[in-house]
Every structure is written in C-alpha cells, then in structure tokens.
C-alpha positions in Angstrom: 6.4 12.0 -20.7 10.0 11.1 -20.8 12.8 11.2 -23.5 15.7 9.0 -24.4 18.7 10.1 -26.8 20.3 7.6 -29.1 23.9 7.7 -28.5 26.8 6.6 -30.8 26.8 3.1 -29.5 23.2 2.4 -29.9 22.7 3.8 -33.4 21.7 1.4 -35.9 19.5 -0.7 -33.4 15.9 -1.3 -34.2 13.5 0.9 -32.0 11.8 -2.0 -30.2 14.9 -3.5 -29.3 16.4 -0.3 -28.1 13.4 0.2 -25.8 13.4 -3.2 -24.4 16.7 -2.8 -23.3 16.2 0.6 -22.0 13.1 -0.3 -20.0 13.4 -4.0 -18.9 10.4 -3.9 -17.0 8.0 -2.8 -19.9 6.3 -6.2 -21.2 7.3 -6.9 -24.7 3.7 -6.9 -26.0 2.9 -3.7 -24.2 5.8 -2.1 -26.0 4.7 -3.0 -29.3 1.3 -1.6 -28.5 2.7 1.6 -27.3 4.6 2.1 -30.6 1.4 1.1 -32.6 -0.8 3.5 -30.9 2.0 6.3 -30.9 2.8 6.4 -27.2 6.4 6.0 -28.4 7.7 8.3 -31.0 10.9 9.2 -32.6 11.8 12.7 -33.1 8.1 13.6 -32.6 7.0 11.4 -35.3 5.3 8.1 -35.5 7.6 5.4 -35.6 7.8 1.6 -37.0 8.9 -1.0 -34.4 11.8 -2.3 -36.9 12.9 1.3 -37.6 16.5 1.5 -37.5 17.6 4.5 -34.9 20.4 6.9 -35.8 22.7 8.7 -33.4 21.2 11.9 -32.2 17.4 10.6 -32.6 15.2 11.6 -29.5 12.5 9.1 -28.4 9.3 10.6 -26.6 8.0 7.9 -24.2 4.4 8.5 -22.9 4.8 5.7 -20.7 4.0 5.3 -16.7 6.8 6.2 -14.5 7.1 3.1 -13.0 8.2 1.2 -16.1 11.6 3.4 -15.8 12.4 2.3 -12.5 15.4 -0.4 -12.1 14.1 -4.0 -12.0 13.9 -5.3 -8.4 11.8 -8.3 -6.9 9.0 -5.9 -5.6 8.2 -4.5 -9.2 8.5 -7.4 -11.6 4.7 -7.6 -11.6 5.2 -4.8 -13.9 6.6 -7.3 -16.6 3.2 -9.3 -16.9 1.3 -8.2 -19.5 -1.5 -10.8 -19.5 -2.0 -11.8 -15.6 -3.4 -15.3 -15.4 -5.4 -15.8 -12.4 -8.5 -18.4 -11.6 -10.8 -16.1 -9.5 -13.0 -18.1 -7.2 -14.3 -14.8 -5.5 -13.6 -10.8 -5.6 -14.8 -7.9 -4.0 -13.5 -4.6 -3.0 -11.5 -6.0 -0.2 -10.2 -9.4 -1.1 -9.6 -11.9 -3.9 -9.8 -15.7 -3.5 -7.7 -17.3 -5.9 -7.6 -21.1 -7.1 -3.8 -21.5 -7.3 -2.9 -24.5 -9.5 -0.2 -27.0 -8.6 3.2 -26.2 -9.8 3.0 -22.3 -9.2 5.0 -20.6 -6.4 3.1 -17.9 -4.5 6.2 -15.8 -3.7 9.4 -15.4 -5.5 12.1 -18.0 -4.7 15.4 -19.5 -5.9 13.7 -21.1 -8.7 11.2 -18.7 -9.9 11.1 -14.5 -9.7 8.3 -13.5 -12.3 5.7 -16.0 -12.6 4.6 -16.1 -9.1 1.1 -15.8 -7.7 1.4 -12.6 -5.9 2.8 -11.1 -9.2 0.0 -12.0 -11.1 -2.2 -10.8 -8.7 -0.5 -7.5 -8.3 -0.5 -7.1 -12.3 -3.9 -7.8 -12.2 -4.9 -5.0 -9.5 -2.5 -2.4 -11.2 -4.0 -3.2 -14.7 -7.4 -2.6 -13.1 -6.3 0.5 -11.8 -7.1 -0.4 -8.1 -3.4 -0.2 -7.2 -0.4 1.5 -7.8 2.9 1.2 -6.0 3.6 4.8 -6.5 0.6 6.2 -4.9 1.4 8.0 -1.6 1.1 5.4 1.3 0.2 2.8 -1.1 -0.6 -0.4 0.6 0.8 -3.6 -1.5 -1.6 -6.5 -2.1 -0.4 -9.6 0.2 -1.4 -13.0 0.8 -3.2 -14.0 4.0 -1.9 -17.9 3.7 0.2 -19.8 1.5 0.0 -23.3 -0.4 3.0 -25.4 -1.1 4.3 -24.9 -4.7 3.1 -28.6 -5.7 -0.3 -28.1 -3.9 -3.2 -26.5 -5.2 -6.2 -24.7 -3.9 -7.8 -21.7 -2.6 -5.3 -18.6 -1.5 -6.8 -15.5 -0.1 -5.4 -12.2 -1.0 -6.0 -8.5 0.9 -6.4 -5.7 -1.2 -6.0 -3.2 1.8 -4.1 -3.5 5.2 -7.5 -3.8 7.4 -8.6 -7.0 5.5 -4.9 -8.5 5.8 -5.1 -7.8 9.7 -8.8 -9.2 10.3 -7.8 -12.3 7.8 -4.6 -13.0 9.6 -6.2 -12.8 13.0 -9.1 -15.3 12.0 -6.7 -17.7 10.4 -4.7 -17.6 13.8 -7.7 -18.1 16.0 -9.1 -21.0 13.9 -12.4 -18.9 12.9 -12.1 -20.1 9.1 -12.7 -23.5 8.0 -10.5 -24.7 5.5 -11.0 -28.5 3.9 -8.6 -30.2 1.7 -9.0 -33.1 -0.5 -6.4 -35.9 -1.1 -5.7 -39.1 -2.8 -4.4 -41.8 -0.4 -2.5 -44.9 -1.5 -4.5 -47.3 0.7 -7.5 -46.4 2.6 -7.3 -44.9 6.1 -8.4 -47.2 9.2 -10.8 -46.3 10.6 -12.3 -44.7 7.6 -13.2 -41.4 9.7 -11.0 -40.1 12.6 -8.7 -37.6 14.1 -4.9 -37.8 13.9 -3.2 -36.3 17.0 0.7 -36.3 16.9 3.7 -34.0 17.3 5.8 -32.9 14.2 9.3 -31.6 14.3 10.7 -29.9 11.2 14.4 -30.5 10.0 15.3 -26.9 8.3 17.9 -28.4 6.3 16.2 -31.5 4.7 12.8 -29.8 4.6 11.3 -32.8 6.2 9.1 -33.2 9.1 9.0 -36.2 11.5 5.8 -37.6 13.2 6.1 -38.4 17.0 3.2 -39.6 19.1 4.8 -38.2 22.3 6.3 -34.7 23.1 9.7 -34.3 21.9 11.8 -31.2 21.8 11.1 -29.0 19.0 7.9 -30.9 18.2 4.7 -28.9 17.6 1.2 -30.3 18.3 -0.6 -31.3 15.2 -4.3 -32.4 14.8 -5.9 -33.4 11.7 -9.5 -34.7 11.1 -10.3 -36.9 7.9 -13.1 -38.7 6.2 -12.9 -41.2 3.7 -15.3 -40.1 0.8 -14.5 -42.9 -2.0 -12.6 -45.7 -2.7 -11.3 -47.4 -5.9 -9.0 -50.0 -5.9 -5.9 -49.2 -3.9 -6.9 -45.3 -3.9 -9.2 -43.4 -1.7 -10.5 -40.1 -1.8 -10.3 -38.6 1.5 -11.4 -35.1 2.9 -9.0 -33.3 5.3 -9.8 -30.5 7.8 -6.6 -29.1 9.8 -7.2 -28.1 13.2 -3.9 -26.8 13.3 -1.4 -25.6 10.7 1.8 -27.2 10.6 4.3 -27.4 7.6 3.4 -30.9 5.7 0.8 -31.6 8.5 -1.5 -33.7 6.0 1.3 -35.1 4.1 3.3 -36.6 7.1 0.4 -37.4 9.1 -1.3 -39.4 6.5 1.9 -41.1 5.7 2.3 -42.1 9.3 -1.1 -43.4 9.3 0.0 -45.8 6.6 -1.9 -44.3 3.6 0.4 -41.8 1.9 -0.6 -39.1 -0.4 -0.3 -40.5 -4.0 2.3 -38.5 -5.9 4.2 -37.3 -2.9 7.9 -37.6 -3.5 8.9 -36.7 0.1 6.4 -39.1 2.1 5.0 -41.2 -0.4 5.8 -44.5 -2.3 8.1 -43.8 -5.0 7.1 -46.9 -7.1 3.4 -46.4 -6.7 3.8 -42.6 -8.0 6.0 -43.8 -11.0 3.1 -46.5 -11.8 0.5 -43.9 -11.9 2.8 -41.1 -13.4 2.4 -38.8 -10.6 5.1 -36.2 -9.5 2.9 -33.9 -7.4 1.1 -34.6 -4.1 -2.7 -35.1 -4.8 -3.6 -32.7 -2.5 -5.9 -29.6 -3.0 -7.5 -27.0 -0.7 -10.8 -26.9 -2.4 -13.1 -25.2 0.1 -13.1 -22.3 2.6 -15.7 -21.1 4.7 -15.6 -17.8 6.9 -17.3 -19.1 10.0 -16.4 -16.0 12.0 -17.9 -16.9 15.5 -16.8 -13.4 16.6 -16.9 -10.1 15.4 -15.1 -9.7 11.8 -15.4 -5.7 11.6 -15.7 -4.7 7.9 -15.7 -8.2 6.8 -18.6 -9.2 8.8 -20.4 -9.4 5.3 -18.4 -12.7 4.9 -19.6 -14.3 7.9 -21.2 -17.8 7.1 -20.2 -17.9 3.4 -18.5 -20.8 1.9 -16.5 -20.8 -1.2 -15.3 -23.9 -3.4 -13.1 -24.3 -6.5 -14.8 -25.4 -9.8 -12.6 -28.8 -10.2 -9.9 -30.6 -8.5 -7.8 -32.1 -11.6 -7.1 -35.4 -9.8 -10.7 -36.0 -8.7 -11.6 -35.8 -12.1 -8.8 -38.2 -13.1 -9.7 -40.9 -10.4 -12.8 -40.3 -8.8 -16.3 -38.9 -9.2 -16.4 -35.0 -9.2 -16.9 -33.7 -5.7 -20.1 -31.5 -5.2 
C-alpha cells in the first residue's frame, strides 16, 4: 500500500482525475474498478470517483508497485487494460499470434502503446505469468517480425531458452513459413523459383532487384505457386528460402505481377480502383520442421499451424483450406 497526500494546488480535483495524473500508467478502466472495490480510499474510507479532494486528504492506494513507475517505453504495456490478441496457439513456452494488418509489432515513431509486443506483455502480466519486477525476469520477446501492413503468424517467446531455440531454427531455415498474396497479373510460369539479388536503400526504405551480383546486394530465393485466378488477379502461395526485407513484394513486382495494394512496388491506379491501401500479403501457415534436435521444444516437431482466415482471400477468392 502506498499513500498520496493532497496538497494545496491539487485541492478541489476529482479523485479519479487526481489519481490518473499521479499514476499515468494506471489504465482508466482499472482505476475506476479500484475505486469501486475499495483498493483506492480517501482518509481510510470508501470514496467515489467524482469526490472532490481537500487539502490534507490522504489517499490509500492498494495498487501494484509497477503502476507507480515513471512511464517508459518498456512499461507502456501497463496502460492496456484489455489486451487484444488473436491467439493461434499457446503453451508454457510460446505464443503464436495472428497479427492483423495495420498493427506495428514494436514501438516506432508512429505508435508507442498499441503495439503487438505491448499487448502480449499485458496479456501475460494479467495472467500472472510474467512481471517485470520479478528477480531476473525475462521479458517476453518476438522471435520474428512482420511489416505493419502485412498480417500473419508471429512467434512470441515466454522464456529465454525458447527465444534462443526459435531464433536458431529460423536462422537455420528449420521452420516452414508460407505466405498468401494476391498479385495483379498471374505469374508466368504458374509455379517456380525466383532467384535474384536485393539491395536495400535505407533512406528510401526500398529495395532494388538485380539479376547479377552487385555491391551491397543479398541473395534472395523465393518459391511460388499459383492457387487460383480471377480476372486480372491471382492468388499465390509463397515460400521464402531466404529472409530479406520486402523480398516477396519486390520479387513479385520484378516478375511482372506486383502485389495488390502495395504502395511501394505496386500499381497505384490498380490499387485505387480496388480501394486497397495495404499489400495483400499474409503469413498464413507455420510448420515446425525441426530436422535437427530442438531441445525443450522438440514436442513441436512436425506440427503445423494456420490462421483461421485471411481477409483478402475472403474478399477476392475462395477460402484456403
């Protein structure tokens, strides 16, 4: 329990507004709940949220210590009272989440609170599986990332050993990750492998495709398979054999069939005609191949997981089973 004393300059304020300013990490909905269940009292007595405070009043706050910390990027998860996650699979070691297009995975210049990692940490904190104040506490972390405007399966590790193993398996290409995308124009041939070199321009945040080695270029290998065609659009399944920035988007555009909705590598007039502002790209399936030993995660060997639905498939094509 901690106490706050009301000074002259704070007299006359409502209880809920005073506490909200004093504890910016405490979510508003949780604050109201704590007042209602008497975890926030005034002078030892039950209080009302709209109660006007007087100079000299003493508030008793039966609230977790972490809410008294100063706001920082690493504790912003505390402000999420109702974390929203689409969980594909969960066990004691990891979470598989279906990240929806538009959500950032980590804080950036556009978003600090409503990030995927903050929702994950808030979820585990509220389940009492994790608390940053525990001694030597591991911070739940993402094993892979997906662009803001791309959706699909993201892996979150609940402990350090899981993070180490999954990162190793991703690096050694021991996990099969499949994407679905909609292309403008059908790939020719309908199935094949794209081998090229990608060079990233850090300032423009774009990659260029080359068909011969170039300084700064990285090898990119992409397998694709056309699943269905409807008019000028094609539904294509893609497998990455290398993991490069914008690999699918740039490679398919270079093949002559850019992704629908892609603002960087696509066709603006076509995107506008369909009303699409995000690339039609989704990491829809994940299989733990594990050809070599996976230690404590060996139980996942051979298991495959898939998202329930891919929004653009439902809009333009038959559901993928």
